[in-house]
N, C-alpha and C positions, 0 to 999 in steps of 0.2 A: 504493500499500500504506499502511496506517495505521502511524504511528510506533510505536504501542504495541499489543500483542496483545489487551489487554483494557482496559476503561475505567479512566482515571486520575482519581481523586477526591482533591482537596486540601481538607481540612476546616479551616475557620477558626472556632474555637469560643470560648466564653467566656460570662460572665454578661451579663444584659441591661444595655444602656447601656455596654458595655465597649469599643466601637470596632470590633467585628467587621466590620460593614458597610463602614466607612471603609477598613480595611486590605484587605478583599476587593476593593473597587472599585479601590484603588490597584494591587493585584497584577494584576487583570484587564487593566490597561493594558500590563503587561509580559509577560503570558503569552497564548498563543493559547487563550483559555478563555471559558467562559460561567458565569454564576452560577446556582446552585441554592439557593433559600432553604429552610432547614430550620427553619421557624417555624410553629407551629400556628395563629397568628392572622393571619399575612400571607396565608394562603390565602383569606381572606374579602374579597370586594369591598365597597366602601363604608366599610371600616374602615381608614382610611389614616393619619391623624395619630396616633391612639392606638397603632398597631402599628409606627410609625416606618418605614413603607415608603419606599424610595427614590422620588424624584419621577419624573414621566413623562419629563423631560428626561434624567435619568440612565439610565432604562430604555430609552430610544431609543438611547442611545449604547452601553450595555453590555447585552447580552441577559440577561434574568433569567427563571427558571423557577420554578414553584410559588408564584407571587404572583397574587392575584385569580382563584382557581380556581373558587370556588363562591359562591353568594349567602349572606349571613349568616343567612338563615332555615334553611339546610340543615345537617343533622348531617354531621360529617366525622370520619373515624376514622384511626388510624395505619395500618391496612390499606389504606385508600384512598390515603393519602399515599404509602406505599411503592410501590403499584401505579403511580401517576402519575409519581413520581420515577424509578422504574426505566425507564419509557418515555422520559422526558427524557434520562436518562443515556445510554441506548442511542443516541438520536438525536444527542446531542452527540458521542459517541465515533465514530459513523458518519461524521460530518463532520470527523473528525481533530482535535478540540479536547479540551482538558482541562476537567474539571468543578471549579469552585470552589464547594464546599458551605459556605454561611455560615449560622450560626444557633445557637440555644441550647436548642431543645426536645429534651430528652434522650430521651424516648420515641420520637420520630420518628427521631432519630439511631440509636438502638438497633435499631429495626425495619429501617432501611435498611442498617446495617452488619453485623447479625447474623441478621436474619430475625425472624419473628414467633413468639410463644409459641403453640404448638399445643394445649397442655393435655392433660389425661388423656383416655382413651377415653370415649366417651359412655356414660352410665349410663341405660339405658332406663327403669328404675323412677322415678328422680328426674325425668327429662325429662318423662315422661308425667304425673307428678303436678303439675309446674309448668304444663304445658299445660292440664290440667284446671282449675287455679286461674284461669288466664287466661280460659278459657271461661266460668267461673262469675262471675268478678269483673271481667274486662276486663284488657287489657294494662297499663293505668295502675296497677292494683294490684300487678302484678309489678315494674313500673318503680319504684314507691315502695319496694318491698322492696329492690331493688338499690341505690337511692339511700342506704338506711340502712346497708348493709354495704360499699358501694363507690361512693362519691360520684364519684370520678374517672372511673370507667367510665360511670356513669349519665349524666354530663354530656356524654360523647362520643356517646351514642346517642339516637336519636329515641324518643319515648315509645311509638310504635307499632311499633318494630322488634323484634317479638316473638322472632324467631329468635335475635338476638344477646343480648337480655335473658335469655332462657331459658338460653343457653349460659353467660353470665356467672354466673348464679345456680347453675347446675349445677356449674361449676368451684369456686365458693365452698363448696357443700355437700360436694363430694367431697374437697377439699384442706384446707378450713378457712381458706383465704387468699383475699383478693380477687384477681381476675384481673389487676388493675392492679399488684398486688404481684409477681405471677409475671413480668409483663412488664418490671418494673424490674430484674430480675436480669441482669447482664451476663455474657456467655459468650464463645464463640469467634467471631472475625471471619470473615466469608465470604471465600472465596478467588477469587471470579470478578471482583473489582475490585482494582486497585492503589490503596491508600489511605494517605495521610499525614495525621496529625492535629496541627494547630498550635493552641495555646491562648493567649489573652491573659488575663493575670491582674493584678488591681489589689489594693491593700490594702483592708481593709474600709472605712476612712474615705474613701479616694479613691473607691471604688465608690459610697458613699452620696452624695458630693458630685456625682458624675456623674449619678446618678439624679435628685437634686434639680434639677440644671440641665436635664436632659432634660424633666422634667415641666413646668418653667417654660416652656421653649420650646414644648412641645405646647399649653399653654394660650394662649400668645401667637399660635400658628399657627391657632387656631380649633377646638381640641378640643371645647369645650363645645357649639358649634353642630353639629359633626359628630355628636356623641352625641345631641343633641336630635333631630336628624332620624331617627336610628336608633331612638330611644325611641318615636317616633310612627309608625314604619314598619309597613306591612302588606304581607305577613305579618311578624309579629314575629321578633326574633332567636332563633336556636336556643339552648338552655340553655348550650351550650359557648361560643358567641360572646358571649352576654349576660354570662357570668361573667368575661370577659377583664378584666385589670387595666386601669384607665383608663376602662372602660365601665360596669362594675358599680357603681362608686362614684358616677359621675354619674347613672346610672339612679336610685340611691337618693336623690340630691339632687332629681331631678325629682319623685320620689314624696313629697318633703317630709321625708325622714328626717333630713337635715342641710343646713347652708348650703354655699355654694360653697367657702368657705375650708376648711371641714372636709373636703369632698370632695377638694380638692387634697392636703391632709395625708394622707388615707386612701390616695390613689393612691401617694404617696411611700412610705408605710409598707408597703403591699402589694407594691410593686415591690421593696423591700428584702427582703421575705419570699420573693419569687420568686427573687431573686439567691441567697439562702441555700439554697433548694431546689436550684438549679442547681449551686452549689458542691458540695453533697452528692453529686449525681449524678456530676459530673466526677471526684470523688475515686475513684470506682469504675472509672475508665478509665485504667489505667496507661500506655497507649500514646500518650497526649496529650503532646506536647512543648511545655512551657509557656515563655512569655516574660513575665517580670515587668515591669510598667510602673510606673515610679516617679512620685512626685509631680512635676507640672509637665511630664511627658513625654506626647507624643501617640502613639497607636498607629501613625500613619504614619511615625514615626521608626524603626520596627522593620522597615520594608520591605526594607532592604538585607540584614540578617542572615537574615530569613525567606526572601527570594528566593534567597539563597545556599544555605540549607538545602534548599529545593525543587529547585533546579538539581542539587545533589549527588545528591539522591534520584532525580531523573529520570534522571541519568546511570547510576545503579546499575540501574535498571529496564532501560535499553537494553543494558547489559552482560549482564544475565540473559537477555535475549532472544537475544543473539548466541551465548551459550553453550548 
């Protein structure tokens, strides 16, 4: 009999370069668990250094899920992520293990913990009008329309994915808001999982130092050559993959837009922008229990208090089942 009646998911969250993976891997050594990546870029094969994937040695020692799921030329959506992640969670639970969900992609986190935005009922008149436009001018025409009003959604879709492009434009015309904005509104957590949310938080200055150091390590590890190979790849990267921080800036370098030093500076700046965006998302999630990491401290130093928090919570779950 399984120890828990429904899947147990421990979320280790925080901004990019914040030490989530380090803490998650340390915890996995102490818990009967497997790691589920909640990262929109780690799903892509061949994008390793720039997405800070754990190396193959670590992944052989600690099972990881939702890494290297699709080719970088393929479009990938939050809906697809949730579908595959739920399958992985069910499998981990079936084998009597805990899920350690590690990552910082808030939209994927929201889809997994609350479900997906269904949107308003279909408007036949608007939908038929959009389909007629596609028949007359091609799906590329509608895709460009979507890109103008909802770049975030457009980058997640293939230019020929007419069904989803039409739906996104339909929602925008009905509600006056991009579908990505609707998806960003947090609501009620699903009740078919036991979930605990642990967050790692750094000061702004400390976060920036960690980002600068990570970018330096990535360049030393061969990021430029990795991106060069992807730049010349056939078929080319999907818009979503090509827009990833660390890749888009080097693509621009290869196109002659700026030199390598500027590309590195741009990556640092855009990673800081990403961290700011993540902080904004996480402020909307009151259920995260934060651990503030001071200057000179390492995330692994928090493994004892975090593990104690987890064990107390797991004990409460067992009591609930007994009652």
